[in-house]
C-alpha positions as CSV (number, residue, x, y, z in Angstrom):
1,M,-60.7,-31.3,270.1
2,D,-57.8,-33.1,271.9
3,R,-55.6,-31.9,275.1
4,A,-52.9,-30.4,273.4
5,D,-54.7,-28.2,271.2
6,A,-56.8,-27.0,274.2
7,L,-53.5,-26.0,275.9
8,K,-52.4,-24.2,273.0
9,R,-55.6,-22.4,273.0
10,F,-55.0,-21.8,276.6
11,H,-51.5,-20.6,276.5
12,A,-52.3,-18.4,273.4
13,H,-54.7,-16.1,275.1
14,E,-53.6,-12.7,276.3
15,G,-55.1,-11.1,279.2
16,A,-57.9,-11.7,281.4
17,W,-60.9,-13.9,280.2
18,D,-64.2,-12.8,280.4
19,V,-65.3,-16.0,282.4
20,V,-63.5,-18.5,284.1
21,V,-65.4,-21.7,284.9
22,I,-64.5,-24.0,287.8
23,G,-66.2,-27.7,287.2
24,G,-66.5,-29.8,284.1
25,G,-69.7,-31.5,285.1
26,A,-73.0,-30.6,283.5
27,T,-73.4,-27.3,285.2
28,G,-69.9,-25.8,284.5
29,V,-69.9,-27.3,281.0
30,A,-73.3,-25.5,280.1
31,V,-72.1,-22.5,281.5
32,A,-69.0,-22.4,279.3
33,M,-70.9,-23.3,276.4
34,D,-73.6,-20.7,276.9
35,A,-71.0,-18.0,277.6
36,A,-68.8,-19.0,274.6
37,I,-71.7,-19.0,272.0
38,R,-72.7,-15.5,273.5
39,G,-69.2,-14.2,272.2
40,L,-67.5,-14.3,275.5
41,S,-63.9,-15.3,275.9
42,V,-64.3,-18.7,278.5
43,V,-61.9,-21.0,280.2
44,L,-63.2,-24.0,281.9
45,V,-61.0,-26.1,284.2
46,E,-61.9,-29.7,285.8
47,Q,-59.7,-31.4,288.4
48,S,-60.6,-34.8,287.0
49,D,-62.3,-35.9,283.7
50,F,-65.6,-34.0,282.1
51,G,-68.4,-35.9,283.8
52,K,-66.2,-37.9,286.4
53,G,-68.6,-37.2,289.4
54,T,-72.4,-36.7,289.5
55,S,-73.1,-35.8,285.7
56,S,-72.0,-39.3,284.4
57,R,-74.0,-41.2,287.3
58,S,-77.7,-39.9,287.0
59,T,-80.8,-42.1,286.2
60,K,-80.4,-41.1,282.7
61,L,-83.8,-39.2,282.5
62,V,-84.7,-36.0,281.0
63,H,-88.0,-35.6,282.9
64,G,-90.4,-33.0,284.6
65,G,-90.2,-35.2,287.7
66,V,-93.4,-37.0,288.5
67,R,-92.5,-36.8,292.1
68,Y,-91.8,-33.1,292.1
69,L,-95.4,-32.7,290.9
70,Q,-96.5,-34.5,294.1
71,Q,-94.4,-32.3,296.4
72,G,-96.2,-29.4,294.8
73,N,-93.1,-27.7,293.0
74,I,-95.3,-26.7,290.1
75,T,-92.7,-24.3,288.8
76,L,-90.0,-26.8,288.8
77,V,-92.1,-29.4,286.8
78,R,-93.3,-27.0,284.2
79,D,-89.8,-25.5,283.6
80,A,-88.3,-29.0,283.3
81,L,-91.1,-30.1,280.8
82,R,-90.1,-27.2,278.5
83,E,-86.3,-27.9,279.0
84,R,-87.0,-31.7,278.2
85,T,-88.3,-30.7,274.9
86,L,-85.5,-28.3,274.0
87,L,-83.0,-30.8,274.9
88,R,-84.8,-33.5,272.5
89,L,-84.8,-30.6,269.7
90,N,-81.3,-29.5,270.3
91,A,-79.8,-33.3,270.8
92,P,-82.0,-35.8,269.0
93,H,-79.2,-38.2,268.8
94,L,-79.2,-38.5,272.6
95,V,-82.6,-37.7,273.9
96,H,-85.6,-39.9,273.1
97,D,-89.2,-40.6,274.2
98,L,-89.6,-43.3,276.7
99,P,-93.1,-44.6,277.9
100,F,-93.4,-45.7,281.6
101,V,-96.0,-47.6,283.6
102,I,-97.0,-47.1,287.0
103,P,-98.4,-50.4,288.1
104,C,-101.4,-49.6,290.6
105,R,-102.5,-51.9,293.6
106,S,-105.9,-50.1,294.3
107,W,-108.4,-48.3,292.3
108,W,-107.8,-45.4,294.5
109,Q,-103.8,-45.5,293.3
110,R,-105.2,-45.9,289.8
111,F,-107.3,-42.7,290.0
112,F,-104.7,-40.9,292.1
113,Y,-101.6,-41.4,289.6
114,G,-104.1,-41.1,286.8
115,T,-105.3,-37.6,288.0
116,G,-101.9,-36.5,288.7
117,L,-100.5,-37.4,285.4
118,K,-103.4,-35.5,283.6
119,V,-101.9,-32.4,285.5
120,Y,-98.3,-33.6,284.2
121,D,-100.0,-33.4,280.4
122,F,-101.5,-30.2,281.1
123,L,-98.2,-28.6,282.2
124,A,-96.5,-30.2,279.3
125,V,-98.9,-28.4,276.7
126,G,-96.8,-27.6,273.8
127,N,-94.0,-29.6,275.3
128,S,-95.4,-33.0,275.2
129,F,-93.7,-36.5,274.6
130,G,-97.1,-38.2,274.7
131,R,-100.0,-38.1,276.6
132,S,-100.9,-40.4,279.7
133,R,-103.5,-42.9,279.8
134,N,-105.1,-45.4,282.4
135,L,-104.5,-49.3,281.6
136,S,-106.5,-52.3,282.6
137,V,-104.8,-55.1,284.2
138,S,-104.3,-56.9,280.9
139,Q,-102.8,-53.8,279.4
140,T,-100.5,-53.2,282.2
141,M,-99.1,-56.7,281.7
142,Q,-99.0,-56.2,278.0
143,A,-96.6,-53.0,278.5
144,V,-94.5,-54.9,281.3
145,P,-94.7,-58.7,280.8
146,V,-92.5,-59.6,283.8
147,L,-94.7,-57.6,286.2
148,S,-96.0,-59.5,289.0
149,R,-100.0,-59.9,289.2
150,D,-100.0,-59.8,292.9
151,R,-102.6,-57.1,294.1
152,L,-102.3,-55.7,290.7
153,K,-105.5,-53.3,289.8
154,G,-104.2,-52.1,286.7
155,G,-101.8,-49.1,285.7
156,V,-100.9,-45.5,284.3
157,L,-98.8,-45.1,281.3
158,Y,-97.1,-41.9,280.6
159,H,-94.0,-40.5,278.6
160,D,-90.7,-38.7,279.6
161,G,-87.4,-38.6,278.2
162,Q,-84.4,-40.8,278.1
163,F,-80.7,-39.8,277.5
164,D,-77.0,-40.9,277.8
165,D,-75.7,-38.4,280.3
166,A,-72.1,-38.7,279.9
167,R,-72.3,-38.5,276.1
168,L,-74.6,-35.5,276.2
169,L,-72.0,-34.0,278.4
170,I,-69.1,-34.7,275.6
171,S,-71.5,-33.3,272.9
172,M,-71.7,-30.2,275.1
173,V,-68.1,-29.8,275.5
174,R,-67.5,-30.1,271.9
175,T,-70.1,-27.3,271.2
176,G,-68.4,-25.0,273.7
177,H,-65.0,-26.0,272.1
178,D,-66.5,-25.2,268.7
179,A,-67.8,-21.9,269.7
180,G,-64.2,-21.0,271.1
181,A,-64.2,-22.0,274.7
182,C,-61.2,-23.3,276.1
183,L,-62.1,-26.4,278.2
184,L,-59.4,-28.4,280.1
185,N,-59.7,-31.6,282.0
186,Y,-57.4,-32.7,284.8
187,M,-56.6,-29.0,285.6
188,R,-57.3,-28.6,289.3
189,V,-57.8,-25.3,291.0
190,T,-55.3,-24.8,294.1
191,S,-56.3,-21.3,295.0
192,L,-58.2,-17.9,294.1
193,I,-56.7,-14.9,293.1
194,R,-57.6,-11.6,294.9
195,G,-57.1,-8.2,293.4
196,Q,-55.9,-5.1,295.3
197,D,-59.7,-4.5,296.4
198,Q,-59.8,-8.3,297.6
199,R,-62.1,-9.0,294.7
200,I,-61.8,-12.4,293.1
201,E,-60.0,-12.0,289.9
202,G,-59.1,-15.3,288.8
203,V,-57.6,-18.9,289.8
204,C,-54.4,-20.7,290.3
205,V,-54.3,-23.9,288.8
206,C,-52.1,-27.0,288.6
207,D,-52.1,-29.3,285.6
208,A,-52.4,-33.0,286.8
209,E,-50.5,-34.5,283.9
210,S,-47.4,-32.3,283.8
211,G,-47.4,-30.7,287.1
212,E,-47.3,-27.2,285.7
213,E,-48.8,-24.4,287.6
214,A,-50.6,-21.4,286.2
215,R,-52.5,-18.3,287.0
216,I,-55.8,-17.7,285.3
217,E,-57.3,-14.0,285.5
218,G,-61.0,-13.5,284.8
219,R,-63.6,-10.8,284.9
220,A,-66.2,-13.4,286.3
221,V,-65.2,-16.5,288.4
222,I,-67.8,-19.0,288.4
223,N,-67.8,-22.1,291.1
224,A,-69.9,-24.8,289.3
225,A,-68.2,-27.8,291.2
226,G,-71.3,-29.4,292.0
227,P,-70.5,-31.6,295.2
228,F,-67.3,-29.7,295.6
229,S,-68.7,-26.2,295.6
230,D,-68.1,-25.9,299.1
231,A,-64.4,-26.7,298.9
232,I,-64.1,-23.7,296.4
233,R,-66.0,-21.5,298.5
234,A,-63.8,-22.4,301.5
235,M,-60.6,-21.1,299.4
236,E,-62.2,-17.5,299.7
237,D,-63.3,-17.9,303.4
238,S,-63.0,-21.2,305.5
239,T,-65.4,-19.8,307.9
240,Q,-68.5,-19.9,305.4
241,E,-71.0,-22.0,306.5
242,S,-71.6,-25.1,303.9
243,M,-74.4,-24.6,301.3
244,I,-74.4,-28.2,299.8
245,A,-75.9,-31.1,301.7
246,P,-74.5,-34.0,299.7
247,S,-76.7,-37.2,299.1
248,Q,-75.7,-40.2,297.4
249,G,-77.9,-42.3,294.9
250,V,-77.0,-45.7,293.6
251,H,-78.2,-47.5,290.7
252,L,-78.1,-51.3,289.9
253,V,-77.6,-52.9,286.6
254,L,-79.1,-56.1,285.2
255,P,-79.2,-58.1,282.3
256,R,-81.9,-57.2,279.8
257,A,-83.4,-60.8,279.9
258,L,-84.5,-59.8,283.2
259,Y,-86.7,-56.8,282.2
260,P,-87.4,-57.1,278.3
261,G,-89.7,-54.5,276.4
262,A,-89.3,-51.0,275.8
263,T,-91.3,-49.7,278.6
264,A,-89.9,-48.4,281.7
265,M,-91.5,-48.8,285.2
266,I,-91.9,-46.7,288.3
267,V,-92.5,-48.1,291.6
268,P,-94.7,-45.2,293.1
269,K,-93.9,-45.2,296.7
270,T,-91.1,-46.5,299.1
271,S,-90.2,-46.7,302.4
272,D,-87.8,-43.6,302.0
273,G,-90.3,-41.4,300.4
274,R,-88.6,-41.8,296.9
275,V,-89.7,-43.4,293.6
276,I,-87.8,-46.2,292.1
277,F,-87.3,-46.7,288.4
278,I,-86.6,-49.6,286.5
279,I,-85.3,-48.5,283.0
280,P,-84.2,-50.4,279.8
281,W,-80.9,-48.5,278.9
282,H,-78.3,-49.6,276.3
283,E,-79.6,-53.3,276.3
284,H,-79.4,-53.6,279.8
285,V,-81.6,-52.7,282.9
286,I,-81.1,-50.0,285.5
287,I,-82.9,-50.0,289.0
288,G,-82.5,-46.7,291.1
289,T,-82.0,-44.9,292.8
290,T,-81.6,-44.4,296.6
291,D,-81.1,-41.2,298.5
292,T,-78.8,-41.3,301.4
293,P,-77.2,-38.3,303.1
294,I,-73.3,-38.5,303.2
295,A,-70.9,-36.3,305.4
296,E,-68.7,-35.4,302.4
297,A,-68.7,-35.8,298.8
298,C,-65.9,-37.7,297.0
299,L,-64.8,-38.6,293.5
300,E,-65.5,-42.2,293.8
301,P,-68.5,-42.7,296.2
302,K,-69.4,-46.6,297.1
303,P,-72.6,-48.1,297.5
304,Q,-73.7,-49.2,301.0
305,Q,-75.0,-52.7,301.4
306,D,-78.3,-51.7,302.8
307,E,-78.8,-49.4,299.6
308,I,-78.1,-52.4,297.3
309,Q,-80.6,-54.5,299.3
310,F,-83.1,-51.9,299.2
311,L,-83.3,-51.7,295.3
312,L,-83.2,-55.3,295.1
313,T,-86.2,-55.8,297.8
314,T,-88.2,-53.1,296.3
315,A,-88.0,-54.5,292.7
316,A,-88.6,-57.9,294.0
317,D,-91.9,-56.9,295.3
318,Y,-93.1,-55.8,291.9
319,L,-91.4,-58.3,289.4
320,E,-92.4,-61.8,288.9
321,R,-88.9,-63.0,288.9
322,A,-87.1,-61.1,291.9
323,P,-83.7,-60.0,290.9
324,E,-81.0,-61.8,292.9
325,P,-77.6,-60.3,294.0
326,D,-75.9,-62.7,291.5
327,D,-77.9,-61.0,288.7
328,V,-76.2,-57.9,289.3
329,L,-73.9,-56.8,286.7
330,G,-72.6,-53.9,288.4
331,Y,-73.5,-50.6,290.0
332,F,-72.8,-47.0,289.9
333,T,-73.1,-44.4,292.7
334,G,-73.4,-40.6,292.2
335,V,-73.5,-37.6,294.6
336,R,-76.2,-35.0,294.4
337,P,-75.2,-31.4,295.2
338,L,-78.4,-30.6,296.9
339,V,-78.4,-27.0,298.4
340,K,-79.4,-26.8,302.0
341,G,-82.8,-25.0,302.3
342,D,-84.5,-26.5,305.6
343,K,-83.6,-28.3,308.7
344,S,-84.7,-31.6,307.4
345,A,-82.6,-34.5,307.6
346,R,-84.0,-36.2,304.9
347,T,-82.2,-35.0,301.6
348,A,-85.1,-36.4,299.3
349,S,-87.2,-33.4,300.9
350,L,-84.6,-30.9,299.8
351,S,-85.1,-28.8,296.5
352,R,-83.8,-29.7,293.2
353,D,-84.0,-26.1,292.3
354,H,-80.8,-24.3,291.3
355,V,-79.6,-21.5,293.3
356,I,-77.0,-18.5,292.3
357,R,-75.1,-17.0,295.2
358,V,-72.6,-14.0,295.0
359,S,-69.9,-13.7,297.8
360,T,-68.8,-10.6,299.1
361,A,-65.8,-10.9,297.1
362,G,-67.4,-11.6,293.9
363,L,-67.2,-15.4,293.3
364,I,-70.4,-16.9,291.6
365,T,-71.6,-20.0,292.6
366,I,-74.2,-22.1,291.0
367,A,-75.4,-25.2,292.8
368,G,-78.4,-27.5,292.9
369,G,-80.8,-27.9,290.0
370,K,-80.9,-31.4,287.8
371,W,-79.8,-32.4,284.1
372,T,-82.9,-31.6,282.7
373,T,-83.0,-28.0,283.6
374,V,-79.1,-27.3,282.8
375,R,-79.4,-25.3,280.1
376,K,-81.7,-22.9,281.8
377,M,-79.3,-23.0,284.8
378,A,-76.4,-21.9,282.5
379,E,-78.5,-19.1,281.1
380,D,-79.3,-17.6,284.5
381,C,-75.9,-18.0,285.7
382,V,-74.2,-16.3,282.7
383,D,-77.0,-13.6,282.8
384,K,-75.8,-12.9,286.4
385,A,-72.0,-12.7,285.3
386,I,-72.9,-10.2,282.6
387,Q,-74.7,-8.1,284.8
388,L,-72.2,-8.2,287.8
389,H,-69.4,-7.5,285.5
390,Q,-70.8,-5.4,282.7
391,L,-69.6,-7.9,280.0
392,K,-70.3,-7.3,276.6
393,A,-72.1,-10.2,275.1
394,Q,-74.9,-11.3,272.9
395,P,-78.3,-12.4,273.9
396,C,-78.6,-16.1,275.0
397,S,-79.4,-18.4,272.2
398,T,-79.2,-21.9,273.4
399,E,-82.7,-22.5,273.3
400,N,-82.6,-23.2,269.8
401,Y,-78.9,-24.1,269.4
402,R,-78.0,-27.5,268.1
403,L,-75.3,-29.4,270.0
404,H,-72.3,-30.9,268.0
405,G,-73.4,-34.1,266.3
406,A,-77.1,-33.3,266.4
407,S,-78.8,-35.7,263.7
408,D,-82.5,-36.5,263.2
409,K,-81.5,-39.6,261.3
410,V,-81.2,-41.8,264.7
411,V,-82.4,-45.0,265.2
412,V,-82.5,-45.3,268.9
413,T,-81.9,-49.0,269.0
414,D,-78.3,-48.4,267.4
415,E,-76.1,-48.6,270.3
416,R,-73.7,-46.1,268.3
417,A,-76.5,-43.4,267.5
418,V,-75.0,-41.2,270.5
419,Y,-72.3,-40.2,268.3
420,G,-74.6,-38.4,266.1
421,T,-72.8,-36.9,262.9
422,D,-69.8,-38.1,264.1
423,L,-70.4,-41.8,263.6
424,A,-69.6,-41.2,259.9
425,H,-66.2,-40.3,260.8
426,I,-65.6,-43.4,263.1
427,Q,-67.0,-45.6,260.5
428,Q,-64.4,-44.1,258.0
429,L,-61.7,-44.9,260.3
430,E,-62.9,-48.4,260.4
431,R,-63.0,-48.5,256.6
432,D,-59.7,-47.0,256.1
433,Q,-58.4,-49.7,258.8
434,P,-60.5,-52.6,259.0
435,T,-58.5,-54.0,262.2
436,L,-60.1,-50.9,264.0
437,A,-63.6,-52.3,263.3
438,K,-63.5,-55.7,265.2
439,P,-65.4,-55.3,268.5
440,M,-63.0,-55.6,271.5
441,S,-65.3,-57.4,273.7
442,A,-68.2,-60.1,273.2
443,A,-70.2,-57.8,275.7
444,F,-70.0,-54.8,273.8
445,G,-69.7,-53.4,270.2
446,I,-67.1,-51.0,271.1
447,T,-64.3,-50.9,268.5
448,P,-60.7,-49.8,268.6
449,A,-61.9,-46.9,266.1
450,Q,-64.1,-45.5,269.0
451,V,-61.2,-45.5,271.2
452,I,-58.9,-43.6,268.8
453,W,-61.6,-41.2,268.2
454,A,-62.2,-40.5,272.1
455,V,-58.5,-39.8,272.0
456,R,-58.3,-37.4,269.2
457,Q,-61.6,-35.8,269.4
458,E,-63.1,-36.1,272.8
459,M,-60.0,-35.3,275.0
460,A,-60.0,-38.9,276.6
461,R,-56.7,-39.3,278.6
462,T,-57.1,-42.5,280.5
463,V,-58.6,-46.1,280.2
464,E,-61.2,-44.7,282.8
465,D,-62.0,-42.0,280.6
466,V,-62.7,-44.2,277.6
467,L,-64.5,-47.0,279.2
468,A,-66.6,-45.0,281.8
469,R,-67.6,-41.8,279.9
470,R,-66.6,-41.9,276.2
471,T,-68.0,-45.4,276.0
472,R,-70.3,-46.7,278.9
473,A,-68.8,-50.2,279.5
474,L,-67.7,-49.7,283.2
475,F,-71.4,-48.7,284.1
476,L,-73.0,-51.6,282.1
477,D,-70.7,-54.5,282.9
478,S,-67.9,-53.7,285.1
479,R,-66.2,-57.1,284.9
480,A,-66.4,-57.0,281.0
481,A,-65.0,-53.5,281.0
482,V,-61.9,-54.7,283.1
483,A,-61.3,-57.3,280.7
484,M,-61.0,-54.6,278.1
485,A,-58.6,-52.5,280.1
486,P,-55.4,-53.9,278.6
487,D,-56.3,-53.5,275.0
488,V,-57.8,-50.1,275.5
489,A,-54.5,-49.1,277.5
490,A,-52.3,-50.2,274.4
491,L,-54.4,-48.1,272.0
492,L,-54.1,-45.0,274.2
493,A,-50.3,-45.4,274.8
494,E,-50.0,-45.7,270.9
495,E,-52.0,-42.4,270.3
496,L,-50.5,-40.4,273.4
497,G,-46.8,-41.8,273.2
498,H,-46.6,-43.5,276.4
499,D,-44.7,-46.8,277.2
500,S,-45.6,-50.1,278.5
501,E,-45.3,-49.2,282.2
502,W,-47.8,-46.4,281.5
503,C,-50.0,-49.2,280.3
504,E,-49.7,-51.3,283.4
505,N,-50.3,-48.5,285.7
506,Q,-53.2,-47.5,283.8
507,V,-54.7,-51.1,283.8
508,N,-54.0,-51.2,287.7
509,E,-55.6,-47.8,288.6
510,F,-58.7,-48.7,286.2
511,R,-59.1,-51.9,288.2
512,L,-59.1,-49.8,291.3
513,V,-61.8,-47.6,290.1
514,A,-63.9,-50.6,288.8
515,E,-63.9,-52.2,292.5
516,N,-66.7,-49.4,293.3
517,Y,-68.8,-50.6,290.3
518,L,-68.3,-54.4,291.0
519,P,-70.7,-56.5,292.9
520,A,-69.3,-58.5,295.6
521,S,-68.5,-62.2,294.4
């Protein structure tokens, strides 16, 4: 799956596609994958790289949502718990169980959270990752040795799922491609096409690499552009009221030494009404997230200093050794495409349920939702497209459809387990050319073979594609990722036929992007 082959598939198609999908994040890719598996002809276009926005910047959890239970959204929690199980079954190389501890500072908290998590267990019957249980003070400290004993009255342990969001997205892209879909990154929608009856019948696009423009005709046009959904809707009618209330969430990345062990932690209540997670991930620690309303979505959101301080202060209140700004290896910021549903100014109160709207001209927009429920979101959306346009399709089968690379022989502690069955091909590259097997950085085990694989089989086009999403270097240690950039650019140039000037531009562009992930010096 490389971009040249995808373009050949694109140009070889004759007539209108059954489904045109706008947006290459989790929702758009899931829709394209679902539709292709049902036998529909599908093309997906993404303005940047797959998962460039929100879908690579999550808290890395596949979960029912403990706080949604507290809000009383039982339906969302029940559905998410079921989808959590399906994701683990369909992508066992990417989704695994993770135990969590909620530290309690009063007997009432211990009773309250313990009771609530019994309800969580009940809703997860048949889809359980493990049952919750109350912990004594000593058991809580054993689970999280770096926890502060201050005011500690015990804790509650429960189980949820963890995953690598960008790697899961690439697995879904590969699955859609294998099923016959045409998925193209760096292909921007410039306008919508209307028929004689003024109905939406396709899109006009511009290839960001070649500058070529093209018309794509489609029976169903689905707007899955996440935080940018309103911009697509405005192409149909600029007077429409916006439906997205964008909110940004910041995560800090710290060295694993500050939080050893395999048990995550949840800070049950913060000043902004959210919960904060402290999570081991890829031999690092993630603390997040915030919920800050923003005026407008952008591809590279930046954390606000008070968001960073809020996370450090909240973590310091619960950890024996308070994390300092100098401990931060990096941070990443994502924009939530929350759907306006009430007049609240606090985005933490807006629903995480997904919404499907059909305009008078026939544009289907799907927004909201969350990573855990993306399979069900896609099923609902494709069902709606089939109904509206009387498309001939097979029934949805994604509940029991193994994703590309799915492997049950996974060692969670193996950093390269995220490749699943593809890992054998990467290892073969390394055996054939031993120079491709040497790690490119002391901070990571990333090898040149992984970079070459990303270009040849995962449609990576830039240094950022490789270091941010095909591997997770930029997210885990931004300074180390910047140091790797020249070597990665040289490998890409050799594979893609670019010159030294291209390499220099790529390194400079990556450094600019990395500034959004780098802590202040």
